[in-house]
N, C-alpha and C positions, 0 to 999 in steps of 0.2 A: 315375303317377303313373306257336299259341305254342308236307330231312331228309337228301344226302350219306349216308355210311356210318352216321352217327348222325343221329337226327331233330333238326333245328334249327328253332327257333321264330322266325319273322321278325317283328320289331317295329320301330316307328319310333324312330329315335335321338332325335328331338325329344321323345319321351315320357319320356326319362331325366332327369326332374327331381324325383326322389323326395325328395331331401334338402332339404326346406324350402319347395318351391314347389308342384309338382303331383305328388302321390305316385302317380299312375297310371304309375309307371316300369315299363319293360319291356325287359329284355335278352334276347337270344337265349340259348337253353340247350340244349346237347346232352343227350340222355337215352339213353345206351347200355344202361341197365338194369343196370349193374355197380357202381353206387355204393352200393348198400344203401339208398337213399332210396326209400321207398314212395310211388309216384305212382298207386296204384290207388284205386278208390272205397272199398275196404274199408281205412280208415285205422287202425283199432284205436288210436284216440287215447288218450293218457295222460289219465286222469280224476282228479278230486279229489272229496273228500267235502264235503257241506254243513257250513258252520260257522255255527252258530246265532246267535252274537253278531254276526256280520257280516251274515248274511241278514236279521236283524231291523232293520238300518239301511236296507234298501231302501225307498224311498217306497211307500206303500200302493197308489198307482195302478199301479205296476209290479208289485208283489208280487201283487196281486189277479189279474193276467193269468196268472200262473204261468210267464211267459216273459221271457227277456231278448232283445228284438228287436235284432239287431245288423246294421248295414249294412256292406258291404265291396264293393270294386270287382269282385272275382272275375275280374279280367282275367288275361292270360297273363303273370304276373310271378313265376315261381318264384324263391325259395321262399316269397314273401310270400302272395299269393293267386293261384291258378291252377286250371285245370280238370284233374281226374284223367284217367286214360287212357280213361274212358268218355265224355269230352268234355261231361260234365254236372255232376258233383259238384265243388263248390268246396273246395279243400284248401289247405294252406299253414300257415306258422308263425302268421300272424295269426288263422286259424281255430282253431288249437290253443290259443292263449292265450285267445281269447274263450270257448272251451269250458271251460277251467279256471275262468275267472271266473264263468261261469254256474253251474258245479257248486258252487262255494263259496257262491254266493248262493242255492242251492237252487232255481234256475230252469231251465227247458228252454231250450236255445239255439235261437232262431228266427233263422236266418241268411238275410239278404236280399242277393243280389248285384245291384248297380246301377252306374250310371255315377258317375264321380268327382263331377260337379257335383250330381247328385241325392242323393248321400250326405250332403252338407252341408245341403242343403235339407230332407231328410227328418229329420235329427237336429234341425234348427232348429224344425221344425213339431211334433216329438214323435212322428212316425210310427215312427222308430227310436229306441230308448232310448239306443243308443250306436253309435259308429263304431269299427271296428278295421280299419284299412287303411293301415298305414305312414304315419300322419298325424303330421307334425312340429308341435311346439308353436311357435307364432309369437305375437308380441305382438298382431298384428292379429286373429288367430283368437280370442284370449282375450277380445276384446270381446263375442263372441257365444256362446262355448263354454267349458266347463270340461274340464280334462284330468287324467288319471291316468297317469303315465308307466310304461313297461314295457320299453323298449329304447333303446339309444343310437343316434343317427342317425350313420352312419359311411360314409365314402367309402374305397374300396380301390384300390390300385395292383396290377394283375395283369400278370405277365410269363410268358414261356415258362419251363418248369422248369429249363432249363440256363443261364438268365441269372443272372449274379452281380451283382444290383442290389438295393439297399435304398433305400427312400424314407421319410425321416423329416422332411425340411425342404426348403425351396425349392432349395437348391444341388444336391440329389440328382437333380433332373430337368433340370438345365442341359445343353443340347446333345442331349437325347433327342428321338426322334420319339414323340409321345404321342397316342393316340386318345382322344377325349372327345366327349360329346354336345353339339351346338350349343345354346346357350341354357340350359344346365343350371347348377346351383349348382357342380358340380365344375369346369366350364369357368371360371366366375368366379373360383374359388379359384386355379386354375392360372395364369390370366392375371395375377393379382396376384403370384403367385410368380415368374412369368417377368419381370415388370417389375422386381421386386426384384433378380433375378439380373442382368439387363442393366445396372441401375444400379450393380451391384457389379463390372461388367466380365466377367461370366460369359457363356458361350455361350447364345443364345436357344433356347427350345423350338420344335420344329417340330410344330405342331398339325395333326392330320389328322382329317377328318370324313367319315363315310359315312352313306348313307341308312338302312341297317339295322344293328342291333347285331351281327347275324350276320357282317356284313362286317368289323366290328372284329376279331372273333375269327379270321377267316380271315387278316386282315392281321397279327395277332399271330403266328399260326403260321408264316406265310410270311416273317416278318422285316421286313415293310414298316413296322411300327411296333415300338418297343421296349417300350412299356407301354400299358396301357389303364386309364383312370381312370373308375370308375363306382360306383354304390351297392354297398356291401359285401355285402348279402345276395345279390344276384344274381351278384356275382363269386364269392362263397363257394360258391354252388350250382354255377356253371360249373366251378370247380376240382374239386368233388366228383364231378360226373358225367362230366367230360371227361378228367381225369387227366393233362393235358399242360401245365397252367399252375400257377402258384402266386401267392399274395398276398405282396407284399414290403413293404407298408406301408399304414397307414390314417391318416385324418385325420377330424376331426369334420365332419359335414355342414354345420356353420356356419363352417368354417375355424378361426379362432382362438376362435370362440364355441362353447361346448358346445351341442349340439342333442339333443333328445329326441323319441322316438316315443311316442305316448300313445293311450289310449282317450279318445274324445271324446264328450261329452254336452252337452245344452243347458244353458246357463249358469243357475245358480241352481235347478235342478230337484231338487237333493238327492241325486243319484245318484253324484256324483264321489267322495265319501268311501267309500261301500260298494265302489265299483270299486277304489279305492286299497287298501282293506283286504283285498279279495279277492286282488289281485295280491300284496300283502305276505304273505298266507297261503301262497300257492303258492311264493313265494320261500323262505319258511322251511321248507316241507315238502320242497323239492328237486324238486318236479314241474316248476316253471318251468325249472330248469336242464336237466332231461331233455328238455323240448320244444326248447329252443335247441340242445342237442346233436344232437337228431334231424335238425335242418335245418342243421347245421354253422355255427351262429351264436353259439357260446359267447362270442365276443369282444364281443358287443353287450349282454351282461347288465348290468343295473343292480343296485346294492347295495340300493336301497330305492325304492319307488314314491313319487312326489311329486305333489301337486296343484298345477297351474298354476305350474310353475317358470319362471324367466326364459326367454322364447322368443326365436326369431330376431327381430331388430329390424325395425321398420316400414321399408318402402321409401320 
């Protein structure tokens, strides 16, 4: 909706549509091994205890399997879902949260890495009980699936550490050279901001596009662009592992519309409520916050999990 002095993962900029369209997003990420982020196959994940009152809500068909079969893309999208340094084990914040949910439900996590398209198909057919893969709630998706939210969908503005820039509103990007993925939600948001700025007599944004996200970061370091706008999780990961940039502002992945990332399950199958209560349980225990802190995503925390909140509007 994955190497220079530091290993860099080359990915298509066109794939950077995580915030509400195609969550198979994938930025480049340097991994010098000095950030404290564990990218080995031995994850030592934060675990939760079974909560009987929540586990008892799981539909019998799922409970009888003893497993929570979860689909995820498993692509090179740190820190969401990506391969560990053994190039096999799928790790990331999405996997950690799925593990916590499975623990509360008293089920073994049966993780299935698949393509973005097959993820939806397999949840629809019941092959997978749920999807955890940076999936944004949309009104269109709610026709076929139920959702239990667990993160905010956020876009970040990343600049070099020495830049004195803050981005809170459209006027803050007037006259800047901004890197952004073509065809992404963030591009659509920034184009609308640029139109507002020009209508107000402010300088236009100079948008720059590159084939690979690694090229954006090279352009950022060289000063060819002033800022890069992309999914917050991947920007936060790059900041943590590279150490030469910072995030200077965030905006909802829906622009002026709040957007949520959620666990997805087949509509009407009875699993959405136990998923929500499991997420709520680890919110209350503090284990949820520990997972987000582990991946530098504390700013995407939700206060409560919701079932099928208002989603991004139909196109």
